[in-house]
C-alpha positions in Angstrom: 68.0 -38.5 -17.6 70.1 -37.8 -14.5 68.8 -35.0 -12.3 70.5 -33.8 -9.1 69.1 -31.7 -6.3 71.9 -29.3 -5.2 72.3 -27.1 -2.2 74.2 -26.6 1.1 73.2 -28.5 4.3 69.7 -27.6 5.3 68.6 -26.5 1.9 65.8 -29.1 1.7 67.4 -31.4 -0.9 66.1 -34.7 0.4 62.4 -33.7 0.7 62.5 -32.0 -2.7 64.0 -35.1 -4.4 61.4 -37.3 -2.7 58.6 -35.1 -3.9 60.0 -35.0 -7.5 60.4 -38.8 -7.5 56.7 -39.2 -6.6 55.6 -36.9 -9.4 57.8 -38.6 -11.9 56.5 -42.0 -11.0 52.9 -40.8 -11.1 53.6 -39.5 -14.6 54.6 -43.0 -15.7 58.4 -42.7 -15.6 60.5 -45.4 -14.2 62.3 -43.4 -11.5 65.0 -44.0 -8.9 65.7 -41.5 -6.1 69.2 -42.2 -4.8 71.3 -41.1 -1.9 74.1 -43.6 -1.9 74.2 -47.2 -3.0 76.1 -50.3 -2.0 79.9 -50.2 -2.0 82.4 -52.8 -3.0 84.9 -54.0 -0.4 87.7 -51.5 -1.0 85.4 -48.5 -1.4 83.4 -49.6 1.5 86.5 -49.7 3.7 87.5 -46.2 2.4 84.0 -44.9 3.2 84.2 -46.3 6.7 87.5 -44.7 7.2 86.3 -41.3 6.0 83.2 -41.5 8.2 84.7 -42.9 11.4 88.2 -41.5 11.3 88.1 -38.5 8.9 91.4 -37.0 8.0 90.0 -33.6 8.7 88.5 -34.3 12.2 88.3 -30.9 13.9 88.9 -29.7 17.4 85.7 -27.6 17.4 87.7 -24.4 18.0 88.5 -23.6 14.4 91.3 -26.0 13.8 92.2 -29.7 13.4 92.8 -32.3 16.1 95.8 -33.7 14.2 98.0 -32.5 11.3 95.8 -32.5 8.2 96.8 -33.0 4.6 94.0 -31.4 2.5 95.0 -32.9 -0.8 95.0 -36.5 0.5 91.6 -35.9 2.2 90.1 -34.5 -1.1 91.5 -37.3 -3.2 90.2 -40.0 -0.9 86.7 -38.4 -0.9 86.8 -38.0 -4.7 87.8 -41.7 -5.1 84.7 -42.7 -3.2 82.6 -40.3 -5.4 84.1 -41.8 -8.5 82.8 -45.2 -7.5 79.3 -43.8 -7.1 79.4 -42.1 -10.5 80.8 -45.1 -12.4 78.8 -47.8 -10.6 75.8 -46.5 -8.6 74.5 -43.8 -10.8 75.5 -45.4 -14.1 73.8 -48.7 -13.1 70.6 -46.8 -12.0 70.5 -45.0 -15.3 70.7 -48.2 -17.2 67.5 -49.5 -15.5 65.4 -46.4 -15.2 64.0 -43.5 -17.3 65.0 -40.9 -14.7 67.5 -41.0 -11.8 67.3 -38.3 -9.1 70.3 -37.8 -6.8 69.1 -36.2 -3.6 72.5 -34.9 -2.3 73.9 -33.3 -5.4 77.1 -34.0 -7.3 78.4 -30.5 -7.7 78.3 -30.3 -3.9 81.3 -32.7 -3.8 83.3 -30.3 -6.0 82.4 -27.4 -3.9 83.3 -29.3 -0.7 86.7 -30.2 -2.2 87.4 -26.6 -3.2 86.5 -25.4 0.3 88.7 -27.9 2.1 91.7 -27.0 -0.2 91.0 -23.3 0.3 91.3 -23.7 4.1 94.6 -25.4 3.7 95.9 -23.0 1.0 94.3 -19.6 1.8 96.6 -17.7 -0.5 95.6 -19.7 -3.6 93.0 -18.3 -6.0 89.7 -20.1 -5.5 89.2 -20.4 -9.3 92.6 -22.1 -9.6 91.7 -24.6 -6.9 88.4 -25.3 -8.7 90.3 -25.8 -12.0 92.5 -28.4 -10.3 89.6 -30.3 -8.9 87.8 -30.3 -12.2 90.9 -31.8 -13.9 90.8 -34.6 -11.4 87.1 -35.4 -11.7 86.5 -34.8 -15.5 87.5 -38.3 -16.6 84.8 -40.0 -14.6 82.3 -37.3 -13.5 78.8 -38.0 -14.7 77.3 -34.6 -15.3 73.6 -34.3 -14.7 71.2 -33.5 -17.5 69.7 -31.0 -15.0 71.0 -29.8 -11.6 68.3 -28.1 -9.6 70.0 -25.8 -7.1 68.1 -24.8 -4.0 69.7 -21.6 -3.2 69.4 -20.9 0.5 71.6 -18.2 2.1 74.0 -19.8 4.5 72.7 -18.0 7.6 69.3 -19.5 7.0 70.8 -22.9 6.3 72.7 -22.5 9.6 69.5 -21.9 11.5 67.8 -24.8 9.9 70.7 -27.1 10.8 70.5 -25.9 14.4 66.7 -26.5 14.4 67.3 -30.0 13.2 69.7 -30.7 16.0 73.0 -30.0 14.2 75.0 -27.3 15.9 73.7 -27.4 19.4 77.1 -27.1 21.1 78.9 -30.3 20.1 82.4 -29.6 18.7 81.7 -31.4 15.4 78.4 -29.6 14.8 79.8 -26.2 15.7 82.7 -26.7 13.4 80.4 -27.7 10.6 78.6 -24.4 11.0 81.8 -22.5 11.0 82.7 -24.2 7.7 79.3 -23.3 6.1 80.0 -19.7 4.8 83.1 -20.8 2.8 81.2 -23.9 1.5 78.3 -21.7 0.3 80.7 -19.3 -1.5 82.4 -22.2 -3.2 79.1 -23.7 -4.2 78.1 -20.4 -5.9 81.3 -20.5 -7.9 80.7 -24.1 -9.0 77.1 -23.3 -9.9 78.3 -20.5 -12.1 80.9 -22.7 -13.7 78.3 -25.2 -14.7 75.5 -22.7 -15.4 74.4 -24.4 -18.5 73.3 -27.4 -16.5 72.2 -25.7 -13.3 68.8 -24.1 -12.7 68.7 -21.9 -9.6 65.6 -21.8 -7.4 65.4 -19.2 -4.6 64.3 -21.3 -1.7 65.1 -19.0 1.2 61.9 -18.1 2.9 59.5 -20.0 0.7 57.4 -23.0 1.8 58.5 -26.5 0.6 55.4 -27.1 -1.6 56.1 -23.9 -3.6 59.8 -24.8 -4.0 58.8 -28.3 -5.1 56.5 -26.9 -7.7 59.4 -24.9 -9.1 61.6 -28.0 -9.1 58.9 -30.0 -11.0 58.5 -27.2 -13.5 62.2 -27.3 -14.5 62.1 -31.0 -14.8 58.9 -31.0 -16.8 60.6 -28.5 -19.2 63.5 -30.9 -19.6 61.3 -33.9 -20.2 58.9 -31.9 -22.4 55.9 -33.2 -20.5 53.6 -32.3 -17.7 54.1 -33.6 -14.2 51.3 -34.1 -11.6 50.7 -31.2 -9.3 51.6 -31.5 -5.6 49.7 -30.2 -2.6 49.1 -26.4 -2.8 48.4 -25.1 0.6 47.5 -21.4 1.0 50.7 -19.4 1.6 52.2 -16.0 1.2 55.5 -17.1 -0.4 57.3 -14.3 -2.3 
């Protein structure tokens, strides 16, 4: 089974995936919790280029430092993602009962739609999504279950600032400016794949309660019980 933990920056994906991995292992499942894996030479060079000299490097004032071609940027990032799907995730699935991806996979589709929407503001967002789906469908490894930690973008923004992202540096500020459009695109993607996505309202709730909900959805998929996590006293809604 492939399970992904979805959500915008600051939603709590990594901690939720780690907790889920511990519960699955304790229940006797061979489990891998993945972020990214090793890259081959070509994809590694592409990843280094995207991370160190991104095509969409911003000025911090709402624009780009250099002329930006959104389609080239999106295709380069999806090429890297295709490698992870065909090699990293597929290989992990061959050797484990359950693979948990802690950064989502539908997040990459939402990100691509957002970038294209910035460059082509007069295009219908649904049409942009349809184009991205046409590109990814031949290689995209859809999860058996995508657990979406739905956090409103203003709260995600505050969490990002609290974690040191967005304290005035141009890159961080621009990242937060990008967040509302990214969150809107994510909602559209989640609705498109609603048969695979389970939404968890994670806004003002404590992590243990959110993790319990994540485990409940996964337990239903696997038709088994998972060990309980810590249950501190709280007043979560």
